[in-house]
C-alpha positions, 0 to 999 in steps of 0.5 A: 463570255459569261460577263456579256451573257449576264449583261444581256440578261440584266437588260432583258429582265427589266424589258420583260417586266416593262412589257408585262405592265403595258396592258391592263388585265381587265377591260370593261366596256359599256355603250350605245349600239345600233343593230341593222337587221335584215329579214325582220318584219316582212323581210324588211331592213330595220335599225334597232337602238340599244346597248353593248357591254363587254368584259375582256380578260387579257392574258398577254398585251396582244390576246384576251378572252371577251364576254359580251352582252347586247340588247337592241329594240326596234319598233314597227308602228303604227301600221304594224303594231309590233316591237321587236328586240334582239339579245346577244350573249357571246364570248371569244378570243380578242386580238389587240394591237397597242399603241401609245395612245391607240388600241386597234383590235379585232374579235371573234365571238360565239354564243346565242341570240335571242329574237323576240317579237312583242305582241306575237309571242314570238321568242327565237333563241339560236347560235350567233356568231360575231366578227369584227373589231374596233378602235379605243382611244386612250384619254387617262391610264385607266379610261379609253373611248371606243370610238367605233366598234363594227360587227358583222352578226350572224343569227336567226330572227323572227321574220313575219310574213303575211299568212292570209286574210288577216293572219301572220306567219312568224318564221325563224329566218337566217339573218346577216346584220351589222352592228355599230357601237361606241362608248367608254372602256374602263381599264382595271387592275395593276401595272402601267395601263397607258399603252 
C-alpha cells in the first residue's frame, strides 16, 4: 500500500509542476479599439476610434486580475464643431481557458470613465462597468494575437441637446456602449508559456 501511494505521488508531482508552468504570470496587451456610444451628441449613436491597453496578473492557469486603460476619440464636425473623448480606468477578475494555441477568456471590470466634450468645457467622471471577452491566438511562446475583444460598457457620458435659440445643454446620461479591440499580447515571466 505504501509503495502504491509513493508511486502515485511520484507521478502527480511532475504533473503538478508542469501545470504550474503552462501559463505566463503576466500578460500585457495593447491595440486598436473602437467604441460605439449611445446618447452622445444630440443623443445620436457615434463610433469613436482609439486604443486599449491592459495588464493581467495570472494567479492560476484559469484566474487572474486585469487592469485596463482605454481611450476613444470622436469628431462631430463640420455641422457640430465638437470633439468628444472617452477614457476608461478599470480593474477586475479575468477567467481564461487555455488550449494549445487558442486562449478564450472573459472578464468583468469595474472602475471609472471620463467623458469629455472639447470646446464645450464638459467633463464627466463616473462609475463604469465592462463585461465581455475575447480570443487570443498564440503565435510564439511569448507572443499572442488578440484577434478580437468584445465588451459591453456601461457608463455615463455627456449628452448635448438643444436648449433654446443658439444654446446647448450638456447633461450626463447613462449610456449602453459596445467596444471592439484587437492587438498584440506579450507573455512575461518564467515557465513554459506556449499554452
